[in-house]
C-alpha positions as CSV (number, residue, x, y, z in Angstrom):
1,M,82.3,145.0,81.8
2,D,82.1,147.0,85.0
3,K,84.5,145.5,87.6
4,K,84.4,148.3,90.1
5,R,82.9,147.0,93.4
6,K,80.3,149.3,94.9
7,T,79.3,147.2,97.9
8,K,81.2,144.8,100.2
9,L,81.1,141.2,99.2
10,L,78.7,139.0,101.3
11,P,80.7,136.7,103.7
12,L,80.8,133.2,102.5
13,L,79.6,131.4,105.6
14,S,78.2,134.2,107.7
15,G,75.2,134.1,110.0
16,R,74.0,131.9,112.8
17,I,73.0,129.0,110.5
18,A,76.6,128.6,109.1
19,R,78.1,128.7,112.6
20,V,75.7,126.1,113.9
21,G,76.3,123.9,110.9
22,L,80.1,124.0,111.3
23,S,79.8,123.2,115.0
24,L,77.5,120.2,114.3
25,L,79.9,118.9,111.6
26,F,82.9,119.2,113.9
27,A,81.0,117.4,116.8
28,F,79.9,114.7,114.4
29,V,83.4,114.0,113.1
30,T,84.8,113.9,116.7
31,V,82.2,111.6,118.1
32,S,82.3,109.3,115.1
33,A,86.1,109.0,115.3
34,V,85.9,108.1,119.0
35,Q,83.2,105.6,118.4
36,A,85.1,104.0,115.6
37,Q,88.2,103.7,117.8
38,T,86.4,102.0,120.7
39,G,83.1,100.8,119.4
40,D,82.0,97.3,118.6
41,G,80.9,97.9,115.1
42,G,77.3,99.0,115.7
43,A,75.2,96.8,113.4
44,A,77.7,94.0,113.5
45,Q,78.9,94.2,109.9
46,G,81.4,91.3,110.3
47,T,84.5,90.0,111.9
48,G,87.9,91.7,112.1
49,D,88.7,91.1,108.5
50,Y,85.5,93.0,107.3
51,N,87.4,96.1,106.2
52,Q,90.0,94.0,104.3
53,K,87.5,92.0,102.4
54,L,85.3,95.1,101.5
55,R,88.0,97.5,100.7
56,T,90.9,95.6,99.1
57,R,91.0,95.9,95.3
58,T,87.3,96.6,94.9
59,W,85.3,99.0,92.7
60,S,82.5,101.3,93.7
61,I,80.3,104.0,92.1
62,Y,78.5,106.9,93.9
63,A,76.0,109.7,93.3
64,Q,76.2,113.0,95.1
65,G,74.1,116.0,95.5
66,G,73.9,119.2,97.7
67,L,74.8,122.9,97.6
68,S,77.7,125.0,96.3
69,W,79.2,128.4,96.9
70,A,81.5,130.5,94.8
71,T,83.9,133.1,96.4
72,D,85.4,136.3,95.0
73,V,83.0,136.6,92.0
74,W,83.7,139.8,90.1
75,Y,79.9,140.4,89.6
76,L,78.7,141.8,92.9
77,N,75.3,141.3,94.6
78,V,73.3,144.4,95.1
79,D,70.0,144.0,97.0
80,A,69.9,140.4,95.6
81,K,67.6,137.5,96.6
82,K,68.9,135.4,99.5
83,S,68.6,132.3,97.3
84,Y,71.3,133.6,95.0
85,E,73.9,132.9,97.7
86,L,73.6,129.1,97.2
87,A,73.2,126.9,94.2
88,P,72.4,123.2,93.7
89,A,75.2,120.7,92.9
90,V,74.9,117.2,91.5
91,G,77.3,114.6,90.2
92,G,78.9,111.2,90.7
93,G,82.0,109.2,90.3
94,V,83.8,105.9,90.4
95,D,86.5,104.7,92.8
96,F,89.0,101.9,93.0
97,T,89.9,101.0,96.6
98,I,93.4,99.6,96.6
99,R,93.7,99.0,100.3
100,P,91.4,99.9,103.2
101,W,93.5,103.1,103.7
102,V,93.8,104.4,100.1
103,R,91.6,104.7,97.0
104,M,91.8,106.4,93.6
105,G,88.9,107.6,91.4
106,A,87.4,110.0,88.9
107,E,84.5,112.4,89.6
108,Y,82.1,114.7,87.8
109,L,80.2,117.6,89.4
110,W,77.8,120.1,87.9
111,S,76.7,123.3,89.6
112,R,76.3,127.0,89.0
113,Y,76.6,130.4,90.8
114,R,74.4,133.5,90.3
115,R,74.6,137.2,91.2
116,E,71.9,139.8,91.0
117,Q,71.8,143.6,91.1
118,R,68.7,145.6,92.0
119,F,69.3,149.3,92.1
120,A,67.0,151.2,94.5
121,T,68.6,154.5,93.6
122,L,69.8,155.3,90.1
123,D,72.9,157.3,89.3
124,T,71.8,159.7,86.6
125,Q,75.1,161.5,86.4
126,T,76.1,159.3,83.5
127,M,74.2,157.7,80.7
128,P,73.2,155.0,80.2
129,V,71.9,154.2,83.7
130,K,71.9,150.5,84.8
131,M,68.6,149.5,86.4
132,Y,68.9,145.8,86.8
133,G,71.6,143.0,86.3
134,N,71.7,139.2,86.5
135,Y,74.8,137.0,86.2
136,L,74.6,133.2,85.8
137,M,77.5,130.8,85.3
138,N,77.1,127.0,84.8
139,F,80.2,125.0,85.4
140,H,81.2,121.3,85.0
141,N,84.1,120.0,87.2
142,A,85.9,116.8,86.3
143,K,88.8,115.6,88.5
144,L,91.1,112.7,89.2
145,G,91.8,112.2,92.9
146,V,93.3,110.0,95.6
147,G,91.9,109.6,99.1
148,F,93.3,108.4,102.4
149,N,91.3,106.8,105.2
150,L,92.1,108.6,108.4
151,M,90.3,106.0,110.5
152,E,92.9,103.4,109.6
153,L,95.3,105.4,111.8
154,W,93.7,103.5,114.8
155,P,94.9,99.9,114.9
156,R,92.4,97.2,115.6
157,R,89.5,99.7,115.6
158,G,86.1,98.2,116.3
159,A,83.7,100.2,114.2
160,Q,84.9,99.4,110.7
161,W,81.6,100.5,109.2
162,L,82.6,104.2,109.7
163,N,85.4,105.8,107.6
164,I,86.7,109.3,107.1
165,W,88.5,110.0,103.8
166,A,90.7,113.0,103.2
167,S,91.2,113.5,99.4
168,T,93.0,115.7,96.9
169,G,94.0,115.5,93.2
170,V,93.7,117.7,90.1
171,G,90.7,118.8,88.2
172,Y,89.5,120.9,85.2
173,S,86.5,123.2,85.2
174,F,84.4,124.1,82.1
175,A,82.2,127.1,82.7
176,K,79.8,129.0,80.5
177,G,77.3,131.7,81.3
178,N,75.9,135.1,80.5
179,E,75.3,138.6,82.0
180,Y,71.9,140.1,81.5
181,G,71.4,143.8,82.1
182,M,68.7,146.5,81.7
183,Y,69.7,150.2,81.0
184,I,67.9,153.5,80.5
185,N,69.3,156.2,78.3
186,N,67.9,159.9,78.1
187,T,69.3,162.2,75.4
188,I,68.6,165.8,74.5
189,T,68.9,167.3,70.9
190,E,69.4,171.0,70.7
191,N,70.7,173.1,67.8
192,G,71.4,169.8,66.0
193,Q,73.6,168.4,68.9
194,T,72.6,165.3,70.9
195,T,74.0,164.9,74.4
196,P,73.1,162.7,77.4
197,M,70.4,164.3,79.6
198,T,71.9,164.2,83.1
199,D,71.2,166.0,86.3
200,G,71.6,169.8,85.9
201,A,70.8,169.8,82.1
202,T,69.0,173.0,81.0
203,I,66.6,173.4,78.1
204,S,66.4,176.7,76.1
205,N,63.1,178.1,74.9
206,D,64.7,179.8,71.8
207,D,65.1,176.7,69.7
208,V,63.6,173.4,69.0
209,V,64.6,170.8,71.7
210,T,64.0,167.1,71.4
211,V,64.2,164.9,74.5
212,T,64.5,161.2,73.8
213,G,64.3,158.3,76.3
214,N,64.8,154.5,75.7
215,V,65.3,151.3,77.6
216,R,68.0,148.9,76.5
217,T,68.7,145.3,77.5
218,T,72.0,143.4,77.0
219,N,72.8,139.7,77.1
220,R,76.5,139.1,77.1
221,H,78.0,135.5,77.1
222,E,81.1,134.5,79.0
223,E,83.1,131.3,79.5
224,F,86.3,130.1,81.1
225,N,88.2,126.8,81.4
226,K,90.6,126.5,84.4
227,F,92.6,123.8,86.2
228,Y,91.9,123.6,89.9
229,I,93.2,121.8,93.0
230,P,90.5,120.1,95.1
231,A,90.6,119.2,98.8
232,S,87.7,117.2,100.5
233,L,86.7,115.5,103.7
234,H,84.3,112.6,103.2
235,I,82.6,110.9,106.1
236,E,81.0,107.5,105.1
237,A,79.0,104.9,107.0
238,D,78.2,101.4,105.7
239,L,74.5,100.5,105.7
240,S,75.5,97.1,104.3
241,R,78.4,95.5,102.5
242,Q,77.1,97.0,99.2
243,F,75.5,100.3,100.2
244,T,77.3,103.3,101.9
245,I,76.0,106.7,102.7
246,G,78.0,109.8,103.6
247,V,78.5,113.6,103.9
248,K,81.2,115.4,102.0
249,G,82.8,118.9,102.2
250,E,85.0,120.1,99.4
251,M,86.9,123.2,98.4
252,D,88.4,123.8,94.9
253,W,91.1,126.4,94.3
254,L,91.1,127.6,90.7
255,L,94.4,128.3,89.1
256,K,95.2,131.4,87.0
257,R,91.9,133.0,87.7
258,D,92.4,136.0,85.3
259,D,89.3,138.2,85.0
260,I,86.0,136.4,85.5
261,A,86.8,133.0,87.3
262,P,86.0,132.9,91.0
263,K,88.7,132.2,93.6
264,N,87.1,129.1,95.2
265,L,84.3,126.7,94.6
266,I,82.9,125.1,97.8
267,F,80.5,122.2,98.1
268,A,78.5,120.5,100.9
269,L,77.2,117.2,99.5
270,A,75.4,114.0,100.5
271,T,76.6,110.8,98.9
272,V,75.2,107.3,98.2
273,R,77.7,104.7,97.2
274,Y,77.3,101.2,95.7
275,N,80.2,98.7,96.3
276,F,80.8,96.0,93.8
277,V,81.3,93.2,96.4
278,P,79.2,90.1,97.3
279,S,76.3,90.7,99.6
280,R,76.5,89.6,103.2
281,A,74.1,86.8,102.5
282,K,76.2,85.6,99.6
283,T,79.4,85.8,101.6
284,L,77.8,83.8,104.5
285,K,76.5,81.3,102.0
286,Q,80.0,80.8,100.5
287,Y,81.5,80.5,104.0
288,Y,79.0,78.0,105.2
289,D,79.1,76.1,101.9
290,G,82.9,75.7,102.5
291,E,82.3,74.7,106.1
292,I,79.7,72.1,105.1
293,A,82.0,70.7,102.4
294,T,84.8,70.4,105.0
295,L,82.5,68.7,107.4
296,N,81.2,66.3,104.7
297,D,84.8,65.4,103.8
298,R,85.5,64.8,107.5
299,V,82.4,62.6,107.9
300,N,83.3,60.6,104.8
301,A,86.8,60.1,106.1
302,L,85.4,59.0,109.5
303,Q,83.1,56.6,107.8
304,R,86.0,55.1,105.8
305,E,88.0,54.7,109.0
306,N,85.1,53.1,110.7
307,E,84.6,50.6,107.9
308,T,88.3,49.8,108.0
309,E,88.2,49.3,111.8
310,R,85.1,47.1,111.5
311,K,86.7,44.9,108.9
312,R,89.9,44.6,111.0
313,T,87.8,43.8,114.1
314,E,85.9,41.1,112.3
315,A,89.2,39.6,111.1
316,D,90.6,39.7,114.7
317,R,87.4,38.1,116.0
318,A,87.6,35.3,113.5
319,K,91.3,34.7,114.3
320,M,90.6,34.6,118.0
321,Q,87.7,32.2,117.4
322,Q,90.0,29.9,115.4
323,E,92.6,30.1,118.2
324,K,89.9,29.2,120.8
325,T,88.8,26.3,118.7
326,D,92.4,25.0,118.4
327,L,93.0,25.4,122.2
328,Q,89.8,23.5,122.9
329,R,90.8,20.7,120.6
330,R,94.3,20.5,122.1
331,L,92.8,20.4,125.6
332,A,90.4,17.6,124.6
333,D,93.4,15.7,123.2
334,C,95.3,16.1,126.4
335,E,92.4,15.0,128.5
336,S,91.9,11.9,126.4
337,K,95.6,10.7,126.6
338,P,96.7,8.5,129.5
339,V,99.0,10.0,132.2
340,T,102.6,9.0,131.8
341,V,104.9,9.2,134.9
342,V,108.4,10.2,133.9
343,Q,111.1,9.5,136.3
344,E,112.8,12.6,137.3
345,V,116.5,12.9,136.3
346,Q,118.9,14.8,138.5
347,P,119.3,18.0,136.5
348,S,122.8,18.9,137.8
349,H,125.9,17.8,139.8
350,Y,129.0,19.6,141.2
351,V,132.5,18.4,142.0
352,Q,134.0,20.0,145.1
353,F,137.7,20.9,145.2
354,S,140.0,21.7,148.1
355,H,141.5,25.2,148.6
356,N,144.2,26.1,146.0
357,S,143.9,22.6,144.4
358,S,142.9,21.2,141.0
359,Y,142.4,17.7,142.3
360,F,139.4,16.3,144.0
361,S,139.2,13.6,146.7
362,R,138.4,9.9,146.1
363,E,134.9,10.4,147.5
364,E,134.2,13.2,145.0
365,G,135.6,11.0,142.2
366,D,133.2,8.1,143.2
367,R,130.3,10.6,143.3
368,L,131.2,11.9,139.9
369,K,131.5,8.5,138.3
370,A,128.1,7.4,139.8
371,F,126.5,10.6,138.3
372,A,128.1,10.0,134.9
373,R,126.7,6.4,134.8
374,S,123.2,7.8,135.6
375,V,123.2,10.4,132.8
376,R,125.2,8.5,130.2
377,G,124.1,9.3,126.6
378,K,123.0,12.8,127.5
379,K,124.7,16.1,126.7
380,L,126.3,18.0,129.6
381,I,127.2,21.6,130.3
382,L,130.3,22.2,132.5
383,V,131.2,25.5,134.4
384,A,134.4,25.6,136.5
385,E,135.0,28.2,139.2
386,A,137.7,29.4,141.8
387,S,137.1,31.3,145.0
388,T,138.2,34.9,145.4
389,P,141.4,34.8,147.5
390,G,144.4,35.2,145.2
391,R,145.2,36.9,141.9
392,A,142.5,36.8,139.2
393,D,144.8,35.4,136.6
394,Y,145.9,32.6,138.9
395,N,142.4,31.8,139.8
396,Q,141.4,31.7,136.1
397,T,144.2,29.1,135.4
398,L,143.2,27.1,138.5
399,S,139.6,26.9,137.3
400,E,140.8,25.7,133.8
401,R,142.8,22.8,135.4
402,R,139.8,21.8,137.5
403,L,137.6,21.7,134.4
404,A,140.2,19.5,132.5
405,H,140.3,16.9,135.3
406,V,136.5,16.6,135.4
407,V,136.4,16.2,131.6
408,E,139.0,13.4,131.7
409,V,136.9,11.4,134.2
410,L,133.7,11.9,132.1
411,V,135.5,10.8,128.9
412,A,136.8,7.8,130.8
413,E,133.2,6.9,131.8
414,G,132.1,6.8,128.1
415,F,131.1,10.4,127.2
416,A,132.1,11.8,123.9
417,R,133.9,15.1,124.0
418,E,131.3,16.7,121.7
419,D,128.6,15.8,124.2
420,L,130.5,17.9,126.9
421,H,129.7,21.3,125.5
422,P,130.0,24.1,126.4
423,Q,132.9,23.9,128.7
424,T,133.5,27.2,130.6
425,A,136.2,28.2,133.1
426,I,135.2,31.5,134.8
427,G,137.8,31.8,137.5
428,E,136.6,34.1,140.4
429,Q,134.0,36.0,138.3
430,R,131.1,35.1,140.6
431,G,133.0,36.4,143.6
432,K,132.4,33.4,145.9
433,P,135.0,33.5,148.7
434,A,134.5,30.0,150.4
435,A,134.0,26.3,149.4
436,E,131.0,27.2,147.1
437,G,133.5,28.9,144.8
438,R,135.8,25.9,144.5
439,R,133.8,23.5,142.3
440,V,132.8,22.4,138.8
441,T,129.1,22.5,138.1
442,I,127.6,19.9,135.7
443,T,124.1,20.6,134.2
444,V,122.2,18.1,132.0
445,E,121.1,19.8,128.8
C-alpha cells in the first residue's frame, strides 16, 4: 500500500459551482426563516394548532437521495475523471416526532467514494512501474439521531408548513472495497543474475543477455467498520398533512480513522417524507361530523323545549278558557238577581275628651249611648289616644283611663266584653297635639 502523496488533494467544495450552491442554500434558509416567522402559512394548511396536531406523538417514514463526498482519502487522484469527485447516495429512515420541536429516529444511507490514478509519465527508476490505479469503497451508514426544530424558536409563527431541523446522534459505518492496479516490470538476466531494468542499465555483448517484460494487475480488497458522529441541517416543507419534501445537508466525522478510513463523509440530499396522520379531508370530515352531531343535539333539545312549551301553553289556554266561562256564568247570575238596597251603617264613632281628662261631657255620653244602640249586636274595635303635650308615660296612662270609661258605657248598653276587641291604648304615638288627639275611636268590624 503506497501512502505517499504525490499530488495535492483536490479541495472538497472548490470552484464556482460550489460557491454558488452554498450562496443559494444560505439565501434559501434565510428567506424561508423570515417567511415562516411573518407569513400566513402559504397554502393555508390549517389553523394555529396545525403543527401540534401534525407533529405531536406521530410517526413518519422518508426516502432520500443525492450526492456524497469523502475527504482525506489516502488514495490520491491523479489525472482522474471529474465524475470521481462525487458519488450517488440513497437511503431512508423512520422518525417519531415527540413534540413539534423535537423528534427521534433511525436512518440508513448507502453511498461510495472512488479515486483514480492515470500516470502520463512513468517513473522507471524502480520496478515494477505503476501505470494505472482505481480505488472503490462502498459504505453503509446506520445511525440513531435526535432532531430539534429551529423554527419553533419563533412564537406564534404563521408559516407552520416550513420547518428547519438541526440533528445529531451516533452512527456506525460498514465499508468494503478494493484497489485495482496495473503494473509493468522489465528485468534483465546476465551471467545468470536477474535485475530490474531501469534507466541507465547497460547490456554487454560478451555474454548472453535476456530481457524480460511483463504486465501485472492486482486487485486488493479492503474494509473498515467505524463509529461516526453525524450533524445535519434539514429544511422541510409540507405539501399536505401527509407528504413533506425537503433538502438536507449532513457531515459525518469518523472516529479512530486508522489507515484507510476517510476523515469526513458529506452528503447533499433531497427527501420525501410520508406522515402517518389523517389526511386533511378526513380531519375536516371528523370536525364537521362532530359539529353536525352537536347541532343535531341542539336541534333535538330545542324541539323538546318547544314541545314542552306548547303543552304548557295549551294547558294555560284551557285554564284561562275555564276561568272565562266561570266569570261569564257568575256575571249572568249577578245580572239575573234583584238589586237589594242595604242601609248603610255608620262605620265608626269617636268620643271626645277634654285636655288632661279621662272623663267626657254629658253630651258626649248621650252621643255614645245613641251610637251603641244603633250598632248593638256587632263587634267593635276601640283605639284610645292622648295629645302630645306632657310626658309620654303619663299620656299612655291617660289614654288607658279614657278607654276604660268608654268600655264601661258600652257594657252598660248591652255589649259583651268579648265583642269589644281589640282594645288598644296608644297614648301620644300618633303625635296629634290638639283636640283630635284626645279621643277614643270606635270602628264597627
